[in-house]
N, C-alpha and C positions, 0 to 999 in steps of 0.2 A: 752405274751413276754414279760413281766418285768420278770415273776417268772421264765422264761428259761433262760433272762440274769445274772440274780442274784445268781442261782444255778449253771451257767457254771463259772463266777467271782470268787464264795466263791470256787469253785473247784483249780479253778487256783491261789490260793491263798494256797491251801494246798499240790498242787504241788508245789510253790516256796520253802516251809519249808522241800518236802520231799526232791527234789533236792539238799538244803542245807546238809539235810543228808547222801544223797548218797558221796557228793563230799567228804564230809569227810569224811567218809567208803571208797573211793577208798585212800585215800592220805596216810589213814595205811593200808592196804591191802600188805602183805608180798608176795605175788606170782602176777605175772602179769597176765593177758588176756591170753587164747591159743591165739595165733598170727592167721593171716589170709595169704593165700601164693597169698600177692598180682599181683605176676608173671599168677598168672589164670585169671584174669582181663582181658576180650575180649579187643580185639584194633581196631577190624572192621578193614578191608581190606584196606578203602579206607578214613577212617576218616568220614564215612556218621555216621549220626546221627543212634543210636542203634533204634530198631522198636520197636515200643510202643506196641508188642504184649509179651513184656518183663513181661508187668505190667498185672495183677489180675483183671479182670473186671467185673460185674454184672450191669444189664440192657440191654434193647433193641441198637441196632447193630446201628440204625436209631433214635435213639432219637434228640430229637431237642437240649439239651443241655451236652456237655461232661465234667465232673469230672474228673481231674488227681488228687491226691494228693500224695506224693513225704513223705516220713515218716521210721524214724528209730525205731523200736521196745522198744529202750532203753528210747525214748526221752517224758519226764513226757509230756509234751505239747501238744506230738500228743497222748499219750494218753489220753489227756485229751480231746483231739478232739473225737477220736475214740472211748469211752465210752458215751459221751455226747452231740455230735453234728453227728455225723455220720449215729449213729441209725435211730434218727430225718429224715436226710436226706435221708436216703431208704425207709423209709415209706413211704413220701411224695412225692418224686422224684422219685426214682429209681423204687420201684414197682410199680407205675403209670403209667411210660413210659417215663416219662416228660425227664429226665435223664438216663444217665449212668454215672456210679463210677470206676474210674480205679486206683487201688493202685498201687503206685512204690514202691519197699522194694531201701533205701538209706539209710544203716548204715555208719554213720558219722565215727567209732570207731571199734576197730578188736574183735573178737571173738563171744562173744556171740551175738551179734545183729544179725551177719550174721547167726547164726547155730536158732536163732529164725527166722528168715524169711524161711530157708531152713524146722526149725518143721510147720511152718503155709501151706507151700507150699504143704509138707505131708501131712499134713491133707484133702489138697482138693485130695489128691490120693484116700481118704477116700468121700469123699464130704462133705467135712465138714472145706474147708477153713476159711469159716467165721465166726463161731464158735471158731476155735480157734484164728483165727486174732485178735478176741477180748477178750479171754480167757488172751491171752500175754499181753495184752496192759493193761489188768486190773490189773496183775500179778506178773510186769515188778519186780518189787520192789523184790520180792522173788525169781523167777530161777534168776533175774541180780545179788544176790546175790552168785550165785554157780558158782565153778571152771569149773566145769563138768556137764550144765545141761539137759542132754539128759535122763536123768531119769525121772525127773520132767516134761520135754515136756510127758514124756511118763503116766503119772501120771494125766496129764492134758488128756490128749487123751482118757486114761479110763474113764475120770469122764462123759468126752461130750458120751461116749457110745461106742466107737471104739477102735482099735486092737492097745491099750498101743506099746505092743513090736512091732507092725510091723512098729509103726510111728516111733519109736527109731533106727530099723532098716534104715529106710531110710535116717534119719538125721544123722545117722555114716557110711552113703555111697557116703553122699555130693550127694545126683541123684541130686539135684536145686541147686548145688552151682555155677554154671557156669551163669545160670538163672538168679539168683541172683546181680551176681558180673558185671552181663549184666544190669542190673536194677542200678545198683549204676552208672556205666559208663554214661549212661543214662543220669543220675541227672548232675554229671561232665560238662558232653557237654553242656547242656542246663545252663553251669555255677551257679548253684545251692549249695547257702555254708550253708545253716539254715535248719531246720524242725521244724512243716510239714512248706512245700508249696504248693501254689495248681496253676491249672489253670482250669479255665473256659470257655468252648470254645474259649482256647489257649492265654485268656489273664492271665498273672500271679499274683500272693496274696501271699505274706510271710507273716507265722505269724495263731496263733494260732486262729480258730473263733467259737463263738456261732453259735449255728441255726440260730438265726434270722440276722446275718450277711451274713452267708455262704447262706440261703434263698433267702436274698435280690437281692445277685448277681447273684444267679441262675432266681431268678424272672425275672431282669433285662436284663436277655438273651433271654430268654422266650417272654418276650413284641417285641422282634425284630424281632420273626417269621409270 
């Protein structure tokens, strides 16, 4: 347990350093990120909350605990959680049928974050959403520095044994743009203003968490069953 937390906080320190570097990089970039057409964001016919079906889920539908995460593929803290916390949660709780995990795209900035969310969903067409999800978080500094990241997304797909060109074409077609923006809208409707944010059986928890912290919240819910 102590070792797990130590790794988590050591990674947190690295994320803070990386974040400072990225802020400096953003300040000196000469070209802006490609814009997102916000007019395409779904508004809903009567202001009702966007369905949870816009999320990407893993686990049993009748699991006792439902974990929802709202995250941005260019959020350093989200990347730390995706690489250090969620894999253990998946193994210990999701794959054992105790919990269901639902990931919601919540791109806070324009351009690349939305494209990355689309790329992950395009990988899902080849049954590889979660492997691509992890790669995108692990290598966010690499693709995040590209003005046009579609090509590198294709390279990641090739490395995963997928059809990289097919993934690039999927991203270029914006096949999943509407659903990504619908997920973003759901987060806004819930009043979320930071990532990552979790809901554990409907209870909101904001900020990055290590495995021990998130597991404790899950165990608390399991004890109620």
